[in-house]
C-alpha positions as CSV (number, residue, x, y, z in Angstrom):
1,M,0.0,-0.1,0.0
2,R,1.3,3.4,-1.0
3,H,0.4,6.9,0.1
4,L,1.2,10.3,-1.5
5,M,2.7,12.8,0.9
6,N,5.1,14.6,-1.3
7,P,5.7,14.9,-5.0
8,L,9.1,13.1,-4.5
9,D,7.3,10.0,-3.4
10,F,7.0,9.2,-7.2
11,T,10.1,8.6,-9.2
12,V,10.4,10.4,-12.4
13,E,9.7,7.2,-14.2
14,E,6.5,6.8,-12.1
15,L,5.4,10.1,-12.9
16,D,5.9,9.6,-16.5
17,K,3.6,6.7,-16.3
18,L,1.1,8.5,-14.1
19,F,1.0,11.5,-16.8
20,D,0.5,9.0,-19.5
21,L,-2.4,7.4,-17.8
22,A,-3.9,11.0,-17.2
23,N,-3.5,11.9,-20.8
24,D,-5.2,8.5,-21.8
25,I,-8.2,9.4,-19.4
26,E,-8.4,12.8,-21.1
27,K,-8.7,11.2,-24.5
28,N,-10.8,8.0,-23.6
29,P,-13.0,8.9,-20.5
30,E,-15.5,6.2,-21.2
31,K,-12.8,3.6,-20.9
32,Y,-12.4,4.6,-17.1
33,S,-15.9,5.3,-16.2
34,E,-16.5,2.0,-14.1
35,K,-12.9,1.4,-13.0
36,C,-13.8,2.5,-9.3
37,K,-17.2,1.1,-9.2
38,G,-18.0,0.0,-5.6
39,K,-15.2,2.0,-4.3
40,K,-15.3,5.1,-1.9
41,I,-13.1,8.1,-1.4
42,A,-13.1,10.0,1.9
43,T,-12.4,13.7,1.5
44,C,-11.3,14.8,4.8
45,F,-10.8,18.6,4.7
46,Y,-10.0,20.6,7.9
47,E,-9.7,23.8,6.2
48,P,-11.7,25.4,3.3
49,S,-11.1,24.4,-0.2
50,T,-13.1,24.6,-3.4
51,R,-11.1,23.3,-6.2
52,T,-9.0,20.5,-4.5
53,R,-12.0,19.0,-2.7
54,L,-14.3,19.1,-5.7
55,S,-11.5,18.0,-8.0
56,F,-11.0,14.7,-5.8
57,E,-14.7,14.3,-5.7
58,S,-15.3,14.9,-9.3
59,A,-12.3,12.3,-10.1
60,M,-13.9,9.6,-8.1
61,I,-17.4,10.1,-9.6
62,N,-15.9,10.1,-13.0
63,L,-14.3,6.8,-12.3
64,G,-17.7,5.3,-11.1
65,G,-17.0,5.5,-7.4
66,S,-18.5,7.5,-4.5
67,V,-17.7,10.0,-2.0
68,I,-17.8,10.6,1.6
69,G,-16.3,13.0,4.0
70,F,-16.4,16.5,5.5
71,S,-15.5,20.1,4.2
72,D,-14.8,21.7,7.4
73,A,-13.2,20.6,10.8
74,N,-16.2,22.0,12.6
75,S,-18.3,19.4,10.9
76,S,-16.1,16.5,12.0
77,S,-15.3,15.0,15.3
78,A,-12.3,17.3,15.4
79,S,-14.4,19.9,16.9
80,K,-14.8,17.6,19.9
81,G,-11.1,16.9,20.2
82,E,-10.7,13.7,18.1
83,S,-7.1,13.3,17.0
84,V,-6.1,12.8,13.3
85,S,-4.9,9.3,14.2
86,D,-8.3,8.3,15.6
87,T,-10.2,10.0,12.7
88,I,-8.2,8.1,10.1
89,R,-8.7,4.8,11.8
90,V,-12.4,5.3,11.8
91,I,-12.2,6.5,8.1
92,S,-10.4,3.4,7.2
93,C,-13.5,1.3,8.3
94,F,-15.7,3.3,5.7
95,A,-13.6,4.3,2.6
96,D,-11.0,2.6,0.2
97,I,-9.0,5.8,-0.1
98,C,-8.6,9.3,1.7
99,A,-7.6,12.7,0.5
100,M,-6.9,14.9,3.6
101,R,-6.3,18.7,3.7
102,H,-5.0,20.0,7.1
103,P,-3.7,23.3,8.4
104,K,-0.9,21.7,10.4
105,E,2.2,20.6,8.6
106,G,2.8,16.8,8.8
107,A,-0.8,16.0,9.7
108,A,-1.3,13.9,6.6
109,M,1.9,12.0,7.4
110,V,0.4,11.2,10.8
111,A,-2.7,9.9,9.3
112,A,-0.8,7.8,6.8
113,S,1.2,6.1,9.7
114,K,-2.1,5.0,11.3
115,S,-4.1,4.3,8.2
116,S,-5.0,1.0,6.7
117,I,-6.1,2.7,3.4
118,P,-4.0,4.8,0.9
119,V,-3.8,8.6,2.2
120,I,-3.3,11.5,-0.2
121,N,-1.9,14.7,1.2
122,A,-4.2,17.4,-0.2
123,G,-2.2,20.2,1.4
124,D,-0.8,20.5,5.0
125,G,-0.2,24.0,6.1
126,G,2.5,25.9,4.3
127,H,4.3,22.6,3.6
128,Q,3.4,20.5,0.6
129,H,0.5,20.3,-1.9
130,P,1.7,17.4,-4.0
131,T,-1.5,16.8,-6.1
132,Q,-1.5,20.5,-7.1
133,T,2.2,20.0,-8.2
134,L,1.0,16.9,-10.2
135,T,-1.6,19.0,-11.7
136,D,1.0,21.7,-12.7
137,M,3.5,19.2,-14.0
138,L,0.7,17.5,-16.2
139,T,-0.4,20.9,-17.6
140,I,3.2,21.9,-18.5
141,R,3.8,18.5,-20.0
142,S,0.6,18.5,-22.0
143,L,0.9,22.0,-23.3
144,K,4.6,22.4,-23.6
145,G,5.4,18.8,-24.6
146,R,8.2,18.5,-22.0
147,L,9.3,18.8,-18.5
148,N,12.8,20.1,-19.1
149,H,14.7,22.7,-20.9
150,F,12.7,25.8,-19.8
151,T,12.9,29.0,-17.6
152,I,10.0,29.4,-15.1
153,G,9.3,32.3,-13.0
154,L,7.5,31.9,-9.8
155,C,5.8,35.1,-8.6
156,G,4.1,36.4,-5.4
157,D,4.2,34.6,-2.2
158,L,7.1,32.4,-2.4
159,K,7.5,32.2,1.6
160,F,4.2,30.6,2.5
161,G,3.2,29.3,-0.8
162,R,3.1,25.4,-0.4
163,T,2.3,25.0,-4.2
164,V,5.5,26.9,-5.2
165,H,7.7,24.7,-2.6
166,S,6.4,21.5,-4.1
167,L,6.7,22.4,-7.7
168,V,10.3,23.7,-7.3
169,N,11.1,20.3,-5.5
170,A,9.6,18.3,-8.1
171,L,11.0,20.1,-11.1
172,S,14.6,20.1,-9.7
173,R,14.7,16.4,-10.7
174,Y,14.6,17.4,-14.5
175,D,17.3,18.7,-16.9
176,D,18.0,22.3,-17.6
177,I,15.4,24.2,-15.7
178,H,16.2,27.6,-14.6
179,F,14.2,29.1,-11.8
180,I,13.4,32.8,-11.5
181,F,11.9,33.9,-8.1
182,I,9.8,37.1,-8.2
183,S,8.7,38.3,-4.6
184,P,8.9,41.2,-2.2
185,E,11.7,40.8,0.3
186,E,9.4,39.8,3.0
187,L,7.9,36.8,0.9
188,R,11.2,35.5,-0.5
189,I,11.7,31.8,-1.2
190,P,12.7,29.9,1.9
191,D,16.5,29.3,2.5
192,Y,15.9,25.6,2.4
193,I,14.9,25.8,-1.2
194,R,18.0,28.0,-2.1
195,E,20.4,25.5,-0.3
196,M,18.7,22.5,-2.1
197,L,19.2,24.3,-5.6
198,S,22.7,25.3,-4.9
199,E,23.6,21.7,-3.7
200,K,22.2,20.3,-6.8
201,G,23.9,22.9,-9.1
202,I,20.6,24.2,-10.4
203,S,20.8,27.9,-11.5
204,Y,18.2,30.4,-10.1
205,Q,17.8,34.2,-9.8
206,E,15.8,36.5,-7.6
207,Y,14.0,39.6,-8.5
208,I,11.5,42.0,-7.0
209,K,10.0,43.4,-10.3
210,L,8.2,41.1,-12.6
211,E,8.9,43.6,-15.4
212,D,12.5,43.1,-15.1
213,C,12.2,39.3,-16.0
214,I,9.1,38.5,-17.8
215,G,10.6,38.6,-21.1
216,D,12.9,35.8,-20.2
217,L,10.3,33.4,-19.1
218,D,8.8,30.3,-20.8
219,L,6.4,29.8,-18.0
220,L,5.0,32.1,-15.4
221,Y,3.6,30.6,-12.1
222,M,1.5,33.4,-10.4
223,T,0.5,32.9,-6.8
224,R,-1.7,34.9,-4.5
225,V,-0.7,36.5,-1.2
226,Q,-2.4,34.2,1.3
227,R,-4.2,36.2,4.1
228,E,-4.6,33.0,6.2
229,R,-0.7,32.7,6.4
230,F,-0.2,36.1,7.9
231,F,0.0,37.0,11.7
232,N,-0.2,40.6,10.9
233,E,-3.2,42.1,9.0
234,E,-1.1,45.3,8.1
235,D,1.6,43.2,6.4
236,Y,-1.1,41.4,4.5
237,V,-2.8,44.7,3.2
238,R,0.7,46.2,2.3
239,L,1.6,43.1,0.2
240,K,-1.6,41.8,-1.2
241,D,-1.4,44.0,-4.4
242,F,2.3,43.9,-4.9
243,Y,2.0,42.0,-8.1
244,I,-0.9,42.3,-10.7
245,L,-0.4,40.7,-14.1
246,D,-2.2,42.8,-16.7
247,K,-2.3,43.2,-20.4
248,N,0.8,45.6,-20.3
249,K,3.1,43.2,-18.6
250,M,1.8,40.4,-20.8
251,S,2.9,42.4,-23.8
252,M,6.4,42.1,-22.7
253,A,6.3,38.3,-22.5
254,K,7.2,35.7,-25.3
255,E,4.4,34.8,-27.6
256,D,4.4,31.2,-26.3
257,M,4.9,31.9,-22.5
258,L,2.1,30.1,-20.5
259,V,0.7,31.6,-17.4
260,L,-0.4,29.1,-14.6
261,H,-2.0,29.7,-11.1
262,P,-3.1,27.4,-8.5
263,L,-6.1,29.4,-7.7
264,P,-8.1,30.9,-6.1
265,R,-6.7,34.3,-7.5
266,V,-7.7,37.6,-5.9
267,N,-6.2,40.6,-7.6
268,E,-2.7,39.1,-8.8
269,I,-4.1,38.5,-12.5
270,S,-6.4,40.9,-14.0
271,V,-9.5,39.4,-15.6
272,E,-8.4,41.2,-18.9
273,V,-5.7,38.6,-19.0
274,D,-8.2,35.7,-19.0
275,D,-8.7,35.9,-22.9
276,D,-5.1,35.8,-23.7
277,P,-4.3,32.3,-25.2
278,R,-1.3,32.0,-22.9
279,A,-3.4,32.1,-19.8
280,V,-4.0,28.5,-19.1
281,Y,-5.1,28.5,-15.4
282,F,-8.5,27.2,-16.2
283,K,-7.2,24.5,-18.3
284,Q,-4.9,23.6,-15.4
285,V,-8.1,23.0,-13.2
286,Q,-9.3,20.4,-15.8
287,Y,-5.9,18.7,-15.9
288,G,-6.2,18.6,-12.0
289,V,-9.2,16.2,-12.4
290,Y,-7.5,13.9,-14.9
291,V,-4.3,13.7,-12.7
292,R,-6.2,13.0,-9.6
293,M,-8.3,10.2,-11.6
294,A,-4.9,8.7,-12.4
295,L,-3.5,9.0,-9.0
296,I,-6.6,7.1,-7.4
297,L,-6.3,4.3,-9.9
298,T,-2.7,4.0,-9.3
299,L,-2.9,4.0,-5.4
300,L,-5.8,1.6,-5.6
301,E,-3.8,-0.5,-8.0
302,L,-6.6,-0.5,-10.6
303,A,-4.7,1.0,-13.4
């Protein structure tokens, strides 16, 4: 039995197989419509989520399975003080696989250590968000045709952004990738990411202004400044509109640069950019369903 806690839990070769399966699901959905008949996924979300939770639920329903779970800690026994360890033991009696979102780093790992069913980390605090990373990678591979030989800019909240941390770690295993980190001083990429890239000999640069580097990018990964990660409301208000991607900035970019975003967005991408063919963040949502379908099949050994 396998769990998914971190994108690095799968080798590069295993990821290739997973993405091949996801692309086949995209092309031949009817072939997979009954693969999980009689199976149940438990979506245990201790903090709010729209895309991730509904993506998992859509994925299981598309596979012919069913869904149980909760969308808020207050609607679970956690509100009575039940531990994650006890909750997963109970859930294991009801479901075949579990997707867990939790505000505390390492909570999904604790659940996996006590679970008798596969557990998928659907986001733990500011730490990891592996299925978003799989979504990002499938989107890049499907639209660019490769997961190597490009320059990617990551812009916004690079300090608290778990999607950024997961994606950098995952892409660091591929050849000839140059990272450009664009953030205010207060939201710079954590030191451990810099140290990891330096140890591997992977090149990176840091900028404060997006305009200074957007023309060099093959991919731009925008993120929102997350109010829920701030201890100080004044800091959030000061930084929340630091970056706004608009038509003017897009005019400085390459004609084939793709714009990704894990969503939800707030103000960091102007709605005027939505009609630009390089804006692929809503396609990214659809790829998220395909890759989660592939992951469920793989972890349940039904692929």
